[in-house]
C-alpha positions, 0 to 999 in steps of 0.5 A: 191413548198413549203412543209408545215411544220408538227409538231409531236403531243406530246405523250398522257398521259397514265392513268390507273384507277383501280376501280371496280365500272363501273359508277365511271370508266366511269365518270372518263374516260369521264372527263379525255379524254374530257380534251384532251391529255390523254388515259385512261386504266382501270382495275376492280381489283388488279389482272386485273391491274397487267395484264395491268401493265405487258404490259404497264407502265402508266404515272399515276395510279389512284387506289381505296383503297377498291378493291375486293380481294387485296386492292388498298394499296397493289397494289400501294405498289407492283407497287412502289416497282417494279418502284420507279418512279411510280406515283400513286394517291390513290382514295377513298370515305373516306378522313380520314387522316389515309388513306392519311397518309398510302398513303404517307407512301407507296410512293403515289404521291396524294390522291383524294376523290370521293366526290371531285369536278371533276375539283379538281380531274382533277387538281390532275391528271395533277399535278401528271402527270407533276411530282408533288404531289396532297394531300388534303389541310391542310392534314399535320395539320390533320395528326399532330393532329391525332399523338398528340391524338395517334389516327390512326397515331403514337401510334398503327399505322400500316404499309401498310403490317400490314393493309393489313393483318388485312383487309384480316383477317377481310374479313375471309381469312385464314392465308394460303390465306393471305400468297398467296395474299400478297406474303409472307410465312405462317410463316411471316403472323403468326408472323405479326398476333402475332405482331398485337395482341401485338401492338393493345392490342388484345387478340384474332383474333376476337378482331383483326377483331373488330379493323379492322372494327373500323378502317374502313379497311373493 
């Protein structure tokens, strides 16, 4: 009797979506799982994502920038700091090149706008899962243009940590709360705030908060 040869199915691609909007998550999850070969996990906050990441390592993490509490940028920075080979795609309603530049700075592999065609979003996830990058078309030229104008990138540009501290200040967090959230000392946060005032030519914390709003960090 001849035995039928059986072929093992290729492992499914594990995707983690970190977003606090249930409708967005359910639509994105349906899109990815309908493509076949993908298993989608979800988390509604950076803290929930860290619990998921403690028990599994996704092939791709899709992280919304504007999460409740800790921002998506800070979560992505921690994930990449822990595992330099992590493949992270930032996800946002805002495709401002300043945000794309910040995603590049922290080591993300791509940036997807929630306004993009779903097919484009799926293509970006596939490319990053395969080891590539997925950046918006023409983004290098847009970032270079900003640098020439001294807007957002270059002069007055902020590191990922500085942006996170500025964002949390604008959300009304105290220096002690910020220190706990970004896992640094109170002294480090206080020194960062002083450096931010100097860098952004802000005389008071109120002016720093106004700059955060102007830069769409909140």
